Backbone bond lengths (Angstrom), bond angles and torsions (degrees), N, CA, C in turn:
res aa  C-N    CA-C-N  psi(-1)  N-CA   C-N-CA  omega(-1)  CA-C   N-CA-C  phi
1 M - - - 1.449 - - 1.531 107.70 -
2 T 1.287 117.01 130.14 1.453 120.10 -177.56 1.520 110.69 -95.45
3 V 1.310 114.18 157.92 1.463 120.33 -179.16 1.520 110.72 -61.59
4 S 1.320 117.19 -37.80 1.461 119.98 -175.43 1.524 112.69 -64.39
5 T 1.331 118.14 -33.71 1.462 118.72 -178.36 1.522 112.47 -79.52
6 T 1.312 118.03 -21.33 1.469 120.63 177.74 1.522 111.22 -102.66
7 H 1.309 116.86 5.69 1.466 122.72 176.71 1.528 111.97 57.27
8 S 1.318 114.98 34.68 1.472 123.87 177.42 1.525 113.89 61.66
9 V 1.316 117.84 21.23 1.461 120.80 176.55 1.527 107.94 -79.41
10 T 1.313 115.94 131.05 1.460 121.71 178.76 1.519 110.18 -115.14
11 A 1.316 115.45 167.58 1.468 120.14 176.13 1.526 109.80 -60.26
12 Q 1.317 117.73 -35.29 1.466 120.31 -179.98 1.528 111.04 -65.81
13 D 1.315 117.92 -35.77 1.474 120.49 175.79 1.526 110.22 -58.10
14 V 1.311 115.90 -40.75 1.469 121.19 179.90 1.527 109.78 -70.13
15 L 1.318 117.01 -46.28 1.465 120.63 -179.81 1.524 111.50 -59.62
16 D 1.325 117.07 -34.42 1.465 121.00 179.09 1.528 112.13 -65.13
17 E 1.324 117.95 -23.07 1.466 122.24 -179.99 1.524 113.14 -84.30
18 L 1.312 117.65 -14.98 1.456 120.71 -175.27 1.524 111.07 -78.81
19 P 1.336 117.58 140.21 1.459 120.66 -176.38 1.529 114.00 -75.23
20 Q 1.315 118.49 -17.15 1.455 120.00 -179.75 1.522 111.39 -97.23
21 R 1.313 115.44 167.61 1.466 120.17 178.41 1.522 109.54 -67.43
22 T 1.314 115.63 136.07 1.467 119.52 -175.91 1.527 112.67 -126.90
23 A 1.325 117.23 15.20 1.464 120.47 -178.14 1.525 112.17 -61.65
24 H 1.313 117.67 -26.84 1.462 122.18 -178.88 1.526 113.86 -83.10
25 V 1.307 118.01 -6.87 1.469 121.33 -176.92 1.525 109.33 -80.04
26 D 1.334 115.07 123.57 1.465 120.67 176.87 1.527 108.74 -138.55
27 A 1.315 117.68 -164.11 1.464 121.35 -173.34 1.524 113.89 -67.96
28 T 1.330 118.32 -20.44 1.464 119.71 -176.49 1.525 113.59 -125.48
29 S 1.306 118.45 3.48 1.465 120.85 -177.18 1.529 111.20 -66.28
30 E 1.314 115.66 157.77 1.468 122.18 177.70 1.513 107.91 -128.81
31 P 1.279 120.65 145.53 1.463 128.71 6.75 1.522 113.64 -85.16
32 L 1.322 117.19 -2.82 1.470 120.76 -177.20 1.513 108.54 -126.28
33 N 1.338 116.33 135.65 1.463 119.78 177.11 1.526 110.43 -142.19
34 T 1.314 115.50 159.37 1.467 120.72 -175.64 1.528 112.21 -67.74
35 T 1.329 117.21 -26.95 1.462 120.35 178.01 1.527 110.09 -62.53
36 Q 1.341 116.03 -45.33 1.469 120.29 179.02 1.522 110.48 -67.49
37 I 1.324 117.23 -40.11 1.469 120.48 179.27 1.526 110.14 -60.28
38 E 1.331 117.52 -41.50 1.462 120.92 178.72 1.530 111.30 -62.99
39 R 1.338 117.13 -35.35 1.468 120.19 175.98 1.526 110.65 -65.64
40 W 1.329 116.88 -41.07 1.461 120.22 178.86 1.522 111.16 -66.26
41 V 1.329 116.04 -37.14 1.470 120.17 175.97 1.531 109.30 -61.05
42 A 1.320 116.65 -43.53 1.465 120.70 179.37 1.529 111.03 -65.15
43 Q 1.342 117.83 -40.40 1.465 120.80 178.51 1.524 111.22 -62.23
44 A 1.319 116.17 -48.36 1.469 120.25 -178.87 1.528 110.28 -64.27
45 S 1.317 116.56 -42.93 1.468 120.53 179.26 1.516 110.41 -60.51
46 G 1.310 116.78 -43.88 1.453 120.34 179.62 1.522 112.22 -60.03
47 Q 1.319 116.43 -42.78 1.464 119.64 179.53 1.529 111.55 -64.97
48 L 1.328 116.65 -46.63 1.470 119.69 -178.68 1.519 111.62 -68.94
49 N 1.330 117.12 -38.77 1.465 120.19 177.75 1.526 110.90 -63.65
50 A 1.328 117.08 -37.03 1.468 120.31 178.54 1.527 111.01 -65.79
51 I 1.321 116.64 -40.47 1.465 119.97 177.69 1.524 109.91 -62.54
52 M 1.334 116.24 -44.93 1.464 119.36 179.87 1.526 111.16 -64.22
53 A 1.315 116.97 -41.94 1.471 120.35 -179.57 1.523 110.46 -62.00
54 R 1.331 117.14 -36.53 1.472 120.75 178.31 1.520 111.13 -62.00
55 H 1.326 116.69 -29.00 1.464 121.42 179.09 1.531 112.05 -94.60
56 G 1.323 116.93 8.28 1.461 120.39 177.99 1.517 113.60 78.30
57 I 1.318 117.57 22.63 1.462 121.50 -179.87 1.516 108.47 -103.81
58 E 1.302 116.31 123.30 1.458 121.70 177.34 1.530 107.65 -82.77
59 P 1.346 118.22 114.10 1.466 121.22 -175.81 1.529 114.46 -57.06
60 T 1.318 117.65 -28.29 1.467 119.74 -177.74 1.524 112.78 -78.37
61 T 1.341 117.62 -7.49 1.462 119.88 -178.14 1.527 113.19 -103.45
62 L 1.319 117.58 8.67 1.463 120.09 -179.18 1.521 110.95 -65.91
63 G 1.316 115.45 142.66 1.454 120.40 173.53 1.527 110.18 -75.80
64 D 1.311 116.88 176.37 1.461 121.19 -177.76 1.521 112.47 -60.28
65 D 1.319 117.36 -45.46 1.464 120.68 -177.88 1.528 111.38 -65.80
66 E 1.318 116.42 -45.04 1.452 120.55 -178.87 1.525 110.74 -66.37
67 S 1.322 115.15 -37.78 1.458 119.98 179.20 1.526 111.32 -63.89
68 E 1.315 117.25 -33.15 1.467 120.17 178.99 1.520 111.11 -64.89
69 L 1.310 117.80 -35.84 1.462 120.61 176.02 1.522 109.66 -60.81
70 V 1.313 116.32 -48.94 1.459 121.54 -178.94 1.532 110.07 -64.74
71 R 1.323 116.87 -43.72 1.473 121.07 178.60 1.528 111.24 -57.95
72 S 1.325 116.53 -41.86 1.467 119.02 -178.61 1.528 110.84 -63.10
73 G 1.317 117.36 -36.33 1.460 120.43 177.44 1.517 112.24 -67.71
74 I 1.314 116.20 -43.75 1.472 120.47 179.87 1.524 109.96 -62.68
75 I 1.310 116.50 -46.43 1.464 120.71 179.81 1.524 110.78 -62.25
76 A 1.330 116.95 -41.78 1.469 120.59 -179.81 1.529 111.08 -62.74
77 F 1.336 117.46 -42.65 1.463 121.08 178.99 1.524 110.49 -59.91
78 A 1.329 116.04 -51.69 1.467 120.23 -178.28 1.525 111.37 -66.82
79 A 1.327 118.14 -34.99 1.467 121.09 178.17 1.529 110.21 -67.55
80 A 1.330 117.61 -41.13 1.472 120.52 178.57 1.525 110.39 -61.98
81 K 1.316 116.68 -44.57 1.469 120.49 177.55 1.533 110.46 -62.27
82 S 1.335 116.24 -41.78 1.467 120.95 179.91 1.521 111.20 -64.64
83 L 1.315 116.43 -44.45 1.461 120.69 -179.88 1.523 111.37 -63.74
84 T 1.310 116.39 -37.46 1.464 120.34 177.11 1.521 109.99 -63.09
85 R 1.309 115.72 -41.60 1.465 121.33 -179.67 1.529 111.94 -65.03
86 T 1.342 116.57 -30.57 1.467 120.09 -177.01 1.526 112.63 -98.76
87 N 1.316 117.39 11.65 1.472 122.43 178.79 1.525 112.36 56.59
88 A 1.312 116.68 45.10 1.462 121.79 178.18 1.521 109.74 -74.45
89 S 1.323 115.69 173.68 1.461 119.70 -179.03 1.531 110.29 -65.46
90 D 1.331 114.24 150.42 1.461 120.06 179.28 1.530 111.42 -60.38
91 A 1.335 117.14 -35.25 1.464 120.77 -179.31 1.527 111.11 -64.15
92 D 1.327 117.18 -41.50 1.470 120.39 179.06 1.524 110.92 -65.21
93 V 1.330 115.99 -42.91 1.465 120.42 -180.00 1.530 109.63 -65.30
94 R 1.313 116.45 -46.02 1.468 121.69 -178.67 1.527 111.19 -60.03
95 R 1.328 117.42 -41.05 1.460 121.33 -179.79 1.526 110.64 -60.55
96 Q 1.322 117.17 -41.74 1.471 120.66 179.67 1.534 110.94 -68.86
97 W 1.349 116.97 -41.06 1.462 119.14 178.68 1.519 111.06 -65.34
98 E 1.329 117.29 -35.55 1.469 120.21 177.94 1.523 110.99 -65.14
99 T 1.329 116.80 -40.48 1.468 120.18 176.85 1.521 110.03 -62.85
100 W 1.316 117.08 -46.49 1.466 121.94 178.30 1.534 110.33 -57.14
101 G 1.319 116.82 -48.16 1.454 120.97 -179.64 1.515 112.60 -63.19
102 S 1.314 116.45 -38.24 1.461 121.16 179.02 1.530 111.24 -64.16
103 V 1.317 116.77 -43.71 1.472 120.37 179.46 1.526 109.84 -65.59
104 R 1.323 117.47 -44.76 1.475 120.26 178.38 1.519 110.91 -59.64
105 K 1.325 116.62 -43.57 1.465 120.78 -179.47 1.527 110.58 -63.48
106 T 1.318 117.03 -42.57 1.462 120.36 178.80 1.517 110.84 -61.05
107 L 1.324 116.98 -47.11 1.464 120.01 -178.75 1.528 111.52 -67.31
108 R 1.318 116.66 -37.05 1.465 120.66 -178.06 1.526 112.11 -75.18
109 D 1.341 116.43 -44.72 1.462 120.13 -172.47 1.525 114.20 -98.11
110 S 1.313 118.17 -22.64 1.471 121.37 -175.80 1.523 111.40 -135.89
111 P 1.332 117.74 59.45 1.468 118.52 -178.40 1.522 112.96 -62.56
112 Q 1.341 116.70 -18.41 1.461 119.47 177.76 1.528 111.02 -64.09
113 D 1.337 117.83 -16.80 1.457 120.51 176.83 1.528 111.68 -66.96
114 L 1.324 116.66 -12.20 1.459 120.23 175.83 1.523 111.52 -87.98
115 G 1.311 116.67 6.24 1.467 122.09 173.10 1.503 113.97 59.43
116 D 1.326 116.34 -129.98 1.453 122.43 -174.45 1.521 113.72 -72.30
117 S 1.330 117.84 -3.47 1.455 120.20 179.61 1.520 112.01 -68.29
118 Q 1.319 116.44 -22.71 1.454 121.07 -179.53 1.526 109.22 -80.89
119 K 1.321 116.61 137.20 1.454 121.06 178.14 1.526 109.44 -63.15
120 A 1.310 116.30 141.68 1.463 121.26 -177.21 1.520 112.00 -58.62
121 E 1.323 118.11 -38.29 1.464 119.52 -177.27 1.529 112.39 -71.96
122 N 1.338 118.11 -13.27 1.452 120.87 178.83 1.523 112.93 -100.56
123 Q 1.315 117.77 -2.65 1.452 120.17 179.73 1.514 110.16 -77.90
124 I 1.301 115.35 155.64 1.460 120.59 -179.86 1.518 109.03 -67.92
125 A 1.309 115.55 132.67 1.459 120.83 -179.63 1.520 109.04 -136.88
126 S 1.290 115.77 158.36 1.466 121.36 179.52 1.519 109.66 -98.47
127 N 1.322 116.26 149.16 1.462 120.43 175.73 1.526 111.09 -99.13
128 V 1.324 117.27 9.44 1.459 121.80 179.00 1.526 108.83 -85.92
129 D 1.327 115.87 128.21 1.455 121.05 178.05 1.530 107.67 -98.77
130 P 1.341 118.72 107.22 1.458 120.06 -177.38 1.532 112.92 -65.40
131 A 1.323 118.36 -19.28 1.463 121.01 178.65 1.525 111.11 -79.03
132 N 1.307 117.62 -19.46 1.451 121.93 -177.93 1.534 108.98 -135.65
133 P 1.325 118.51 72.92 1.465 120.67 -176.00 1.523 112.00 -67.98
134 T 1.306 115.32 155.58 1.455 122.14 177.25 1.527 109.02 -72.72
135 P 1.333 118.14 129.20 1.475 119.47 -179.66 1.526 111.14 -69.99
136 K 1.327 116.01 145.81 1.460 121.02 177.22 1.524 108.95 -78.28
137 R 1.307 116.64 139.71 1.457 120.56 176.82 1.524 110.06 -96.97
138 W 1.312 116.83 -12.65 1.459 122.10 179.15 1.516 108.39 -154.18
139 D 1.264 116.41 161.18 1.462 122.10 173.77 1.520 109.39 -160.44
140 T 1.286 117.71 -175.53 1.460 121.09 -176.06 1.531 111.93 -95.78
141 D 1.332 118.38 3.93 1.460 120.92 -178.24 1.535 112.33 -59.05
142 G 1.294 117.42 -37.96 1.459 120.40 -177.25 1.519 113.05 -96.10
143 F 1.322 118.04 4.91 1.455 121.28 -177.46 1.534 110.61 -74.12
144 T 1.327 116.17 126.02 1.473 119.97 -178.78 1.526 112.49 -111.94
145 G 1.295 117.07 5.69 1.466 120.25 177.52 1.491 112.62 105.31
146 W 1.289 115.67 176.43 1.469 121.50 -177.17 1.472 111.49 -86.51
């Protein structure tokens, strides 16, 4: 797995978001371990990268600001899974799932929020030519009322 596809999100980034102490979490600890967190990071990255690819956005070309949006979603997904595994409060889990859902919705419904990261040919464009407007076939100039 390359850094570019996971947007440089690490297991430690996820652990830093958790409200409980995580110093004991390592590659083999239970109920939570860094190996599982890395899998969740890969799952979330794959989902977000697929959404971006559908909109013609190459995930490796994101700028710093746009990448932070994607990173926040990946971290939220892995943090929600981690919190569920550690029996955290429902409010903490819900907050992470809401962040994940918000990022997915933004990427799915508003890819223009990624700015210049979107390929020009995939951006929304108008087919109206302002130099050659469509002539009106009717108007209200001759209207005399009902």
